[in-house]
C-alpha positions, 0 to 999 in steps of 0.5 A: 732763330735771331732777330735783328732790330733794323731801325737804324738802316730803315732810318738811313734808307729814308735819310734820317739820321738823327734821333731828333729828326726822327722824333720830330718826324714822329710827331709830324706824321704819326702825332706820336710823342716820345722822349728824346731819350726814348728814341735814342734808345730805340735807335741804339739798342735792339728793344726787348719788347716794342708796344704796338702803338710804338710800332705802329707810329715808326711804321707810319713815320718811315712809311715801311712795314714791321717786316723792314724793322725786324730782320729774322734769320731761321735756321736753313735746316728747320721745315715747318712742313711735316713730311708726307708719310702716305707715300713712305708707307705704300698708301695712296 
């Protein structure tokens, strides 16, 4: 499974292009303050972890959901549903 951090794409779709713009919007819309360096790193690198408060602030600021910020590419051949074995054994 691959997880893609899509912050830059979400920002672009909302016409937010720089770390400075995002930082100002975080303060205005969410009352959340991060250093310019921290915002820049969030934009440029896939984070190893994201605090819930940061995720909430980003979603509030960009008016998006966490699903938009994280892209998950799951293998196609994996099923979470267990096969029904009653039919294969002739049971009803």
